[in-house]
C-alpha positions as CSV (number, residue, x, y, z in Angstrom):
1,X,47.5,230.4,0.7
2,X,50.1,228.2,1.4
3,X,50.1,225.5,-0.3
4,X,50.0,228.2,-3.9
5,X,53.2,229.7,-2.6
6,X,55.2,226.3,-1.7
7,X,54.2,224.8,-5.2
8,X,55.5,228.3,-6.5
9,X,51.7,229.2,-7.8
10,X,52.5,233.6,-8.0
11,X,49.4,235.3,-7.7
12,X,48.9,239.3,-7.1
13,X,48.5,237.9,-3.4
14,X,51.5,235.6,-2.7
15,X,53.8,237.2,-5.0
16,X,55.7,239.0,-2.1
17,X,55.6,235.8,0.1
18,X,57.3,233.3,-3.1
19,X,59.6,236.4,-3.8
20,X,60.8,236.9,0.6
21,X,61.2,232.4,0.6
22,X,62.8,233.1,-3.5
23,X,65.5,235.0,-1.5
24,X,66.0,233.0,1.8
25,X,66.3,230.3,0.1
26,X,69.5,231.5,-2.3
27,X,70.8,233.7,0.6
28,X,70.7,230.1,2.7
29,X,72.1,228.4,-0.5
30,X,75.4,231.1,-0.7
31,X,76.1,230.3,3.0
32,X,76.0,226.9,2.6
33,X,78.2,227.1,-0.5
34,X,80.9,229.5,1.2
35,X,79.6,232.0,-1.4
36,X,80.5,236.0,-0.1
37,X,78.5,238.5,-0.4
38,X,77.7,241.6,1.4
39,X,74.5,239.6,2.3
40,X,76.3,236.9,3.6
41,X,79.5,237.3,4.1
42,X,78.9,237.7,8.2
43,X,76.9,234.5,7.8
44,X,79.8,232.8,6.3
45,X,82.8,233.4,7.9
46,X,80.8,232.7,11.4
47,X,80.2,229.4,9.6
48,X,83.6,228.6,8.4
49,X,84.8,230.2,12.1
50,X,82.9,227.3,13.9
51,X,84.0,224.8,11.7
52,X,87.6,225.7,12.4
53,X,87.1,225.3,16.2
54,X,85.1,222.1,15.9
55,X,88.1,220.7,13.8
56,X,90.6,221.6,16.1
57,X,89.2,220.2,18.7
58,X,88.9,217.4,17.1
59,X,92.7,217.8,16.5
60,X,93.7,218.0,20.9
61,X,96.0,215.2,20.9
62,X,96.9,214.3,17.5
63,X,100.1,213.5,16.1
64,X,100.9,213.2,13.1
65,X,102.0,210.1,11.5
């Protein structure tokens, strides 16, 4: 059954798994793109916060020229 799910071959036995996989992939794409929805806002804000902290760490001691 995992092969049919991987290639997107829909049957009545795997349709729920295929839809769940598609929903998770869509959510991951939205988070990666920074697209805010009620479902992605927390993860998107956490990602942005982590990126901001990483940038702040790289800028310690930086002096603009």
